[in-house]
Structures are given as structure tokens and as C-alpha cells.
C-alpha positions in Angstrom: 0.0 0.0 0.0 3.0 2.3 -0.1 2.4 2.7 -3.9 0.2 5.7 -4.7 -3.2 4.5 -5.9 -2.9 1.1 -4.3 -5.3 0.8 -1.3 -6.1 -1.9 1.1 -8.6 -3.6 -1.3 -6.1 -3.8 -4.2 -3.3 -4.9 -1.9 -5.3 -7.6 -0.3 -6.8 -8.9 -3.5 -3.3 -9.0 -5.0 -2.0 -11.0 -2.1 -4.8 -13.5 -2.3 -4.6 -13.9 -6.0 -0.9 -14.6 -6.0 -0.9 -16.6 -2.7 2.8 -17.6 -3.1 5.1 -15.0 -4.6 7.8 -17.6 -5.3 5.7 -19.7 -7.7 6.6 -17.1 -10.4 10.1 -17.1 -11.7 10.1 -13.5 -12.8 7.9 -10.6 -11.7 6.9 -10.1 -15.4 5.1 -13.4 -15.3 2.6 -12.0 -12.8 1.4 -9.5 -15.4 0.8 -12.4 -17.8 -1.0 -14.3 -15.1 -3.5 -11.4 -14.7 -3.9 -11.1 -18.5 -2.3 -7.7 -18.7 0.0 -8.6 -21.5 -0.7 -9.2 -25.2 0.1 -12.3 -27.2 1.2 -15.8 -26.5 2.7 -15.1 -23.1 -0.7 -14.1 -21.6 -1.9 -17.2 -19.8 -4.5 -15.8 -17.6 -7.0 -18.3 -16.3 -10.1 -16.3 -16.9 -12.4 -18.7 -15.0 -10.8 -18.2 -11.6 -12.5 -15.9 -9.2 -9.3 -14.3 -7.9 -8.0 -13.2 -11.3 -11.3 -11.9 -12.4 -11.4 -9.4 -9.5 -7.7 -8.5 -9.4 -7.4 -7.2 -12.9 -10.0 -4.4 -12.5 -8.5 -3.6 -9.1 -5.1 -3.1 -10.6 -6.7 -1.0 -13.4 -8.4 1.2 -10.8 -5.2 1.6 -8.9 -3.4 2.7 -12.0 -6.2 5.0 -13.0 -6.1 6.6 -9.5 -2.3 7.0 -9.8 -2.6 8.6 -13.2 -5.5 11.0 -12.4 -5.8 11.6 -8.7 -2.3 11.5 -7.3 -0.8 15.0 -7.3 2.8 14.2 -6.3 5.7 13.1 -8.5 6.1 9.4 -9.2 8.2 7.4 -11.7 5.3 5.1 -12.7 2.9 8.1 -13.1 5.3 10.0 -15.4 6.0 6.9 -17.4 2.2 6.4 -17.8 1.7 10.0 -18.8 4.3 9.6 -21.5 2.4 6.6 -22.9 -1.0 8.4 -22.6 0.3 11.1 -25.0 0.6 8.5 -27.8 -2.4 6.1 -28.0 -5.0 6.8 -25.3 -5.6 7.0 -21.6 -7.1 3.5 -21.2 -4.1 1.9 -22.8 -1.8 3.9 -20.6 -3.8 2.7 -17.5 -3.4 -0.9 -18.6 0.3 -0.4 -19.0 0.6 1.2 -15.6 -1.5 -1.6 -14.1 0.9 -4.1 -15.6 3.9 -2.1 -14.2 2.2 -2.0 -10.8 1.7 -5.7 -10.8 5.3 -6.3 -11.5 6.4 -3.7 -8.9 4.1 -5.2 -6.2 5.4 -8.7 -6.9 9.0 -7.6 -6.8 8.4 -5.7 -3.6 6.7 -8.7 -2.0 9.3 -11.3 -3.0 12.3 -9.1 -2.2 11.0 -7.4 0.9 11.9 -4.0 -0.5 10.1 -0.7 -0.2 8.6 1.5 -2.9 10.4 4.7 -3.7 8.5 6.3 -6.6 9.7 9.9 -6.1 13.0 10.4 -7.8 13.9 13.2 -5.4 13.4 11.0 -2.3 16.3 9.1 -0.7 16.1 5.3 -0.5 16.8 5.5 3.3 13.6 7.5 3.7 11.5 4.8 2.2 11.4 2.4 5.1 10.4 4.9 7.8 7.8 6.4 5.5 6.3 3.0 4.7 6.3 2.1 8.4 4.4 5.4 9.3 1.9 4.7 6.5 1.3 1.2 7.8 1.0 2.4 11.4 -1.5 5.1 10.5 -3.6 2.5 8.6 -3.6 0.1 11.5 -4.6 2.9 13.9 -7.6 3.8 11.6 -8.6 0.1 11.5 -8.4 -0.1 15.3 -10.5 3.1 15.6 -13.2 1.6 13.4 -13.1 -1.6 15.2 -13.5 0.0 18.6 -16.3 2.3 17.4 -14.4 5.6 17.9 
């Protein structure tokens, strides 16, 4: 959830759809699993419940990153460069594919997301910890009825 546009629903559905990050040799294979690539490499089992709901969640996360996020981000600027050529929808699918690859790489390596090119990598871990802590506090407040 440290990636802009990725919320708790997208993160949770991604984790349940993948289930085991080490069953994919490369992070690029995750995008093919969700059907976000073209051609022969796309082996998305369309009948599964998990994949059918994960692909729209990734698309919504990418659309939110492209349209609602006001900060600077590498994935956003990459998607905006693509959006200038064909159309916004194709750019959102490309950014969704990139988000799937990034999320799998983060999960399998245990690294943190640093999307801002001006930010320092050492700032990423404390920032992600603060975001996780604030989310957990909000969940506890809702659970306690505050």
C-alpha cells in the first residue's frame, strides 16, 4: 500500500490472487497471469475468481495513480508519456501491468517502494512504516467504534 493508488482492497486482492510469490520465476510473469500482456505469453485463467477481480482492481489503482495522485512518481510520469501516444485507457493498462510487476518484486524481495525520484532510499522504510502504522490505527479506531 506504499504505492500511490494502491489501497487496502487492491493490496489484499493482489496477495490472495498470488498466494505464493515464489511460484513465479520473474515478476513479469505476474502481469501475464493477470492477463495484462498481449500475445502468447498471456496465460490468464479467466475462469478463476481471484484473477477476475484482481485485474479491475489493478486498473483502478493505475487510474487513480494517473489521475488523482498529485505528487511526482516514476510510474505516473511513465504512464503519462504513454498516454500522449495512444489513449488514456491503454496507458492505464500499461501502468497496471507495471504496478503488478512492482508489487510482486516488492513482496518477493521485501523492499520498499520509492516512486519519487527526489526521495532518498533510506527515507522509504520509515515512510512505509508510518503509513502502515496510521492505517492500523484507523482500523483499530473503526473496530473500537471511535
